[in-house]
C-alpha positions in Angstrom: -0.1 0.0 -0.6 1.1 3.4 -1.0 2.3 5.7 2.0 2.7 9.7 1.9 5.3 10.8 4.3 4.8 13.7 6.6 5.9 16.0 4.7 3.5 15.3 2.3 0.9 15.4 4.6 1.5 18.2 6.0 2.1 20.3 2.1 -1.0 18.7 0.5 -2.8 20.0 4.2 -1.4 23.3 3.5 -2.7 23.5 0.3 -5.7 22.4 1.3 -5.8 25.5 3.8 -4.8 28.6 1.5 -7.3 27.3 -1.5 -10.1 27.2 1.8 -8.8 30.7 2.9 -9.1 32.1 -0.3 -12.7 31.3 -1.8 -14.2 32.0 1.6 -12.5 36.0 1.0 -13.6 35.9 -1.9 -17.6 35.2 -1.3 -17.2 36.6 1.7 -16.0 39.6 1.0 -18.0 40.2 -2.1 -15.6 40.8 -5.0 -16.6 40.8 -7.6 -13.0 38.9 -9.6 -14.1 37.7 -13.8 -18.1 38.8 -13.3 -19.7 41.1 -16.0 -23.0 40.9 -14.2 -23.4 43.9 -13.0 -22.5 47.4 -15.5 -21.4 51.3 -14.0 -23.3 53.9 -13.5 -22.1 56.9 -12.0 -23.3 59.8 -9.7 -21.9 63.4 -9.0 -23.0 64.5 -5.2 -23.1 67.4 -3.3 -22.2 65.7 0.3 -22.6 62.2 0.5 -21.3 62.1 4.4 -21.0 59.1 5.5 -21.6 56.9 2.3 -19.0 53.9 1.9 -17.8 51.9 -1.0 -19.7 48.8 -1.4 -22.6 49.8 0.6 -26.1 48.9 -1.2 -27.5 50.7 -3.7 -31.6 50.5 -3.5 -34.4 50.7 -5.7 -38.1 49.8 -4.9 -35.9 48.5 -1.7 -34.5 45.5 -3.3 -30.6 45.8 -3.4 -30.2 46.2 -7.4 -26.1 47.4 -7.1 -23.8 48.5 -4.7 -20.8 51.4 -4.2 -17.7 50.4 -6.4 -16.1 53.7 -6.1 -15.9 57.4 -4.4 -13.8 60.4 -5.0 -13.0 64.6 -5.2 -14.0 66.5 -8.3 -12.4 69.6 -7.7 -12.5 70.5 -10.6 -16.4 70.3 -10.6 -17.0 70.8 -6.6 -18.9 66.9 -6.9 -17.9 64.2 -4.8 -18.1 61.6 -7.8 -19.9 58.0 -6.8 -19.8 55.2 -8.9 -22.4 52.5 -8.7 -22.6 48.6 -10.3 -25.6 48.1 -11.0 -26.8 44.8 -12.1 -27.4 44.3 -15.5 -31.0 43.2 -15.5 -31.8 45.6 -14.1 -32.8 49.2 -16.9 -31.8 52.8 -15.7 -33.9 55.9 -17.8 -31.8 58.9 -17.4 -34.4 60.9 -16.2 -34.2 58.4 -12.4 -33.2 60.3 -8.9 -30.1 58.9 -6.8 -29.9 60.5 -3.3 -28.9 59.3 0.3 -30.7 58.2 2.6 -29.5 55.8 6.7 -30.8 52.6 7.5 -31.3 52.1 10.7 -30.9 53.6 13.7 -27.2 53.1 13.5 -26.7 56.0 10.6 -25.3 52.9 7.9 -25.9 55.1 3.9 -26.9 53.5 1.1 -28.3 54.9 -2.3 -31.3 54.7 -3.5 -32.9 55.3 -7.2 -36.2 56.3 -8.0 -36.8 55.2 -11.4 -37.7 57.4 -14.2 -39.7 56.1 -16.8 -40.3 58.5 -19.8 -36.7 59.3 -20.6 -34.1 57.2 -22.3 -32.2 54.0 -21.1 -28.7 54.7 -19.5 -25.4 51.8 -20.8 -22.6 51.7 -19.0 -21.1 54.8 -17.7 -23.3 57.1 -18.3 -24.2 58.9 -15.1 -27.8 60.1 -13.5 -27.5 63.8 -12.6 -29.1 65.0 -8.9 -32.9 66.3 -10.1 -34.0 66.8 -5.8 -31.7 70.2 -5.5 -33.7 71.6 -8.7 -37.0 69.9 -7.4 -36.9 72.0 -4.5 -35.6 74.4 -6.1 -38.5 74.5 -8.2 -40.7 73.9 -5.3 -39.2 76.7 -3.3 -40.1 79.4 -6.5 -43.5 78.2 -6.5 -44.8 78.1 -3.0 -43.2 81.8 -2.9 -45.0 82.9 -5.5 -48.4 81.8 -3.9 -47.1 83.1 -1.3 -47.3 86.4 -2.5 -50.6 85.8 -4.4 -52.0 85.6 -0.7 -50.3 88.5 0.4 -52.2 90.2 -3.3 -54.9 88.6 -2.2 
């Protein structure tokens, strides 16, 4: 009968252990190696306080991706966020992205409110942040209504 030397058995045990550690690191660390399941989409924010890399991206409360990178764009004075979105999810250029807080601890995530009338976006496109514009429109309309009530 064939017998292994002790050194060979120890070597095989160490090799199997290293393979198991590498596999678990990739699975638990959510590393996307050789994966084409996602496509990149960018968004620019004026404030992303507390948002971190690998934070979830949600639509209707369902995770559809994650934050891949966060960078400072000094030229435009914004924080540029690259999200990886599941390829099965189609976004349009009128979708609204916002930073939200989850739970009592205050973990941050990105929430996408889908559009519907815009054109579909592709990999590498940038979603516009329209919340500031919406607030400006609302504040101007409330100001006009206030002036109207004063003149009546």
